[in-house]
Legacy VTK file of the C-alpha trace (Angstrom):
# vtk DataFile Version 3.0
C-alpha trace
ASCII
DATASET POLYDATA
POINTS 247 float
79.208 -62.550 133.628
79.652 -64.751 130.575
82.812 -66.621 129.672
85.091 -65.476 126.888
84.336 -66.911 123.447
87.138 -69.312 122.411
89.336 -68.075 119.588
88.825 -69.616 116.142
91.014 -72.584 115.331
93.612 -71.885 112.676
94.082 -74.208 109.683
96.808 -76.798 110.087
99.951 -76.156 108.012
99.862 -77.917 104.669
103.364 -77.268 103.319
104.768 -80.649 104.302
105.165 -84.066 102.674
105.910 -86.589 105.454
104.279 -87.119 108.850
105.010 -89.558 111.650
102.249 -90.430 114.131
103.494 -91.802 117.466
100.953 -92.962 120.057
100.706 -95.442 122.908
98.128 -98.018 121.805
96.278 -99.571 118.890
93.086 -97.466 118.382
94.585 -94.199 119.749
94.802 -92.699 116.276
91.408 -94.027 115.227
89.754 -92.353 118.213
91.836 -89.228 117.681
92.679 -88.198 114.153
92.258 -90.852 111.453
89.832 -88.661 109.491
92.610 -86.093 109.125
95.116 -88.789 108.177
92.740 -90.077 105.491
92.543 -86.609 103.938
96.306 -86.116 104.053
97.076 -89.479 102.460
94.464 -88.901 99.752
96.213 -85.616 98.962
99.477 -87.476 98.344
101.205 -87.017 101.682
103.073 -89.845 103.403
102.011 -90.818 106.943
103.680 -93.522 109.051
102.362 -94.978 112.320
104.526 -95.934 115.315
102.926 -97.416 118.426
104.683 -97.737 121.754
102.751 -100.897 122.717
100.676 -103.610 121.062
97.715 -102.984 123.373
98.025 -106.329 125.101
96.507 -105.133 128.392
93.543 -103.412 126.782
90.884 -106.163 126.785
89.930 -107.611 130.147
88.455 -110.802 128.678
91.549 -111.685 126.631
94.913 -112.786 127.947
97.723 -110.440 126.907
99.293 -113.023 124.592
96.069 -113.341 122.580
95.156 -109.651 122.766
98.590 -108.651 121.467
98.135 -110.633 118.250
94.572 -109.491 117.636
95.183 -105.825 118.364
98.274 -105.662 116.185
96.295 -107.146 113.290
93.406 -104.752 113.881
95.785 -101.788 113.975
97.349 -102.725 110.659
93.880 -103.062 109.126
92.824 -99.722 110.614
95.879 -98.021 109.155
95.245 -99.560 105.740
91.669 -98.212 105.790
93.054 -94.654 105.648
95.904 -95.470 103.273
98.745 -95.895 105.775
100.975 -98.832 104.832
103.804 -98.606 107.387
102.965 -99.499 110.999
105.707 -100.132 113.563
105.610 -101.223 117.207
108.200 -100.318 119.834
107.149 -103.135 122.220
106.951 -101.197 125.452
104.595 -102.862 127.937
100.977 -101.777 127.669
99.704 -100.014 130.779
103.121 -99.370 132.330
104.881 -97.258 129.697
107.430 -95.088 131.467
108.549 -91.653 130.412
112.327 -91.624 130.325
115.471 -91.957 128.272
114.698 -95.401 126.733
111.329 -94.203 125.428
112.803 -90.938 124.151
115.564 -92.899 122.394
113.115 -95.253 120.693
110.969 -92.382 119.446
113.992 -90.327 118.364
115.148 -93.357 116.379
111.763 -93.525 114.644
111.965 -89.814 113.810
115.447 -90.260 112.355
114.337 -93.343 110.435
111.276 -91.734 108.812
112.435 -88.080 108.641
109.052 -86.359 109.057
108.298 -82.671 108.918
105.156 -83.132 111.027
104.991 -85.384 114.098
101.583 -86.310 115.522
100.797 -87.653 118.970
97.926 -87.896 121.453
97.074 -85.702 124.427
100.002 -85.631 126.860
98.270 -83.510 129.483
96.999 -84.789 132.830
93.339 -84.512 131.800
91.163 -84.757 128.694
88.886 -82.101 130.163
88.077 -80.966 133.723
87.327 -84.080 135.752
88.479 -86.534 133.042
91.874 -87.953 134.009
94.218 -89.078 131.247
96.039 -92.433 131.394
99.734 -92.891 132.277
100.637 -94.352 128.868
99.169 -91.403 126.964
100.899 -88.891 129.199
104.261 -90.675 129.001
104.245 -91.196 125.249
102.950 -87.724 124.415
105.584 -86.005 126.518
108.330 -88.248 125.153
107.271 -87.406 121.591
107.558 -83.684 122.263
111.073 -84.200 123.624
112.204 -86.785 121.072
111.295 -84.513 118.163
114.135 -82.286 119.356
116.392 -85.140 120.474
116.334 -86.526 116.931
118.130 -83.465 115.572
120.914 -83.305 118.166
123.970 -85.370 117.207
125.211 -85.388 120.805
122.025 -86.936 122.200
121.836 -90.676 121.507
125.042 -90.865 119.405
124.520 -94.623 119.365
121.706 -94.040 116.876
124.185 -92.519 114.440
126.365 -95.589 114.878
123.311 -97.678 113.922
122.975 -95.778 110.648
120.411 -93.226 111.857
121.982 -89.779 111.460
120.383 -86.736 113.092
117.186 -85.381 111.553
116.465 -81.759 112.361
113.604 -81.430 109.896
110.656 -81.693 112.307
108.819 -78.386 111.997
105.763 -79.097 114.123
104.388 -81.525 116.698
100.593 -81.788 116.566
98.768 -83.106 119.640
95.369 -84.678 118.936
92.562 -84.622 121.522
94.261 -81.833 123.455
92.015 -79.918 125.864
93.586 -76.718 124.480
93.597 -77.041 120.669
94.924 -74.248 118.489
94.549 -75.608 114.940
92.281 -77.928 112.983
91.840 -79.713 109.676
88.502 -80.407 108.022
87.088 -83.892 108.598
84.574 -83.705 105.751
86.579 -85.619 103.155
88.067 -88.184 105.519
85.158 -88.854 107.883
83.810 -92.039 106.291
87.270 -93.575 106.024
87.837 -92.567 109.639
84.713 -94.494 110.645
85.849 -97.544 108.692
89.294 -97.283 110.286
87.850 -97.274 113.803
85.602 -100.214 112.889
88.670 -102.338 112.169
89.148 -102.446 115.963
86.074 -104.639 116.227
87.418 -106.929 118.958
88.208 -103.929 121.155
84.889 -102.183 120.463
82.852 -105.312 121.168
84.649 -105.694 124.506
84.033 -102.039 125.305
80.318 -101.691 124.539
77.174 -103.665 123.719
76.212 -101.033 121.152
76.340 -101.985 117.482
79.966 -101.336 116.444
79.126 -99.196 113.407
76.587 -97.157 115.355
79.136 -96.687 118.124
81.971 -95.684 115.778
79.839 -93.250 113.810
78.369 -91.685 116.955
81.749 -91.314 118.659
83.487 -89.763 115.660
80.539 -87.504 114.868
80.710 -86.118 118.394
84.486 -85.742 118.294
84.697 -84.043 114.912
81.656 -81.898 115.670
82.959 -80.511 118.943
84.708 -77.547 117.356
82.321 -76.637 114.537
81.803 -73.129 115.877
85.552 -72.527 115.936
86.421 -73.923 112.502
84.289 -73.078 109.437
81.100 -74.630 110.834
81.970 -78.135 109.669
83.385 -81.303 111.219
87.054 -80.992 112.080
89.948 -82.766 113.761
91.550 -80.375 116.228
95.192 -80.278 117.308
97.360 -78.344 119.705
100.281 -77.344 117.489
103.832 -76.862 118.749
106.300 -75.268 116.350
109.979 -76.104 116.360
LINES 1 248
247 0 1 2 3 4 5 6 7 8 9 10 11 12 13 14 15 16 17 18 19 20 21 22 23 24 25 26 27 28 29 30 31 32 33 34 35 36 37 38 39 40 41 42 43 44 45 46 47 48 49 50 51 52 53 54 55 56 57 58 59 60 61 62 63 64 65 66 67 68 69 70 71 72 73 74 75 76 77 78 79 80 81 82 83 84 85 86 87 88 89 90 91 92 93 94 95 96 97 98 99 100 101 102 103 104 105 106 107 108 109 110 111 112 113 114 115 116 117 118 119 120 121 122 123 124 125 126 127 128 129 130 131 132 133 134 135 136 137 138 139 140 141 142 143 144 145 146 147 148 149 150 151 152 153 154 155 156 157 158 159 160 161 162 163 164 165 166 167 168 169 170 171 172 173 174 175 176 177 178 179 180 181 182 183 184 185 186 187 188 189 190 191 192 193 194 195 196 197 198 199 200 201 202 203 204 205 206 207 208 209 210 211 212 213 214 215 216 217 218 219 220 221 222 223 224 225 226 227 228 229 230 231 232 233 234 235 236 237 238 239 240 241 242 243 244 245 246
């Protein structure tokens, strides 16, 4: 008996102007969806990045104090490579991000500050695929993003944000989860692929600590595999897939 053929992926909504991407670490977006971001920015949409940590625990050979500085700089360069000019850090501790009210509050504040229609995050589920466990930071941040998108529109949740000049924003229409094991939508990666590769390459310190492979060969191979994984489900071309939650 053969398995059921997966349903085609639907096109991502395109009737929006502002997006906010909230992830745990520097490089999360470059491994997940920067090719899509490049296409959106080129089309005139505004995308802002918010990172929960500065990735200070991500390189075994570098002390956190040094890694923090390098990874922040690499993240800003990676964002610039796809046309994103605003990058913010929430300064939660890398590796021990906790899901809870403080994280929800910080993300809700970012949503109120930037007033997006689309919020983007990384896989919040326990696994990437069967047998591939996800990390605590990704799970915590992803789940907090899904909750904070609603928190941001409720004046009675975090009223202290209103007192800080951040009134409720109930304009989030979707939360899109990149690298989900159960995607529902996708956007073509054809136009943004090369800029996505260049964006990932800005994380050179991290890549060189991760692999002995030539960084450009590694980045191109990784993103080719990622954007090619759903060709059969989305117009036969490279695509960035998302699990889309409507609000």
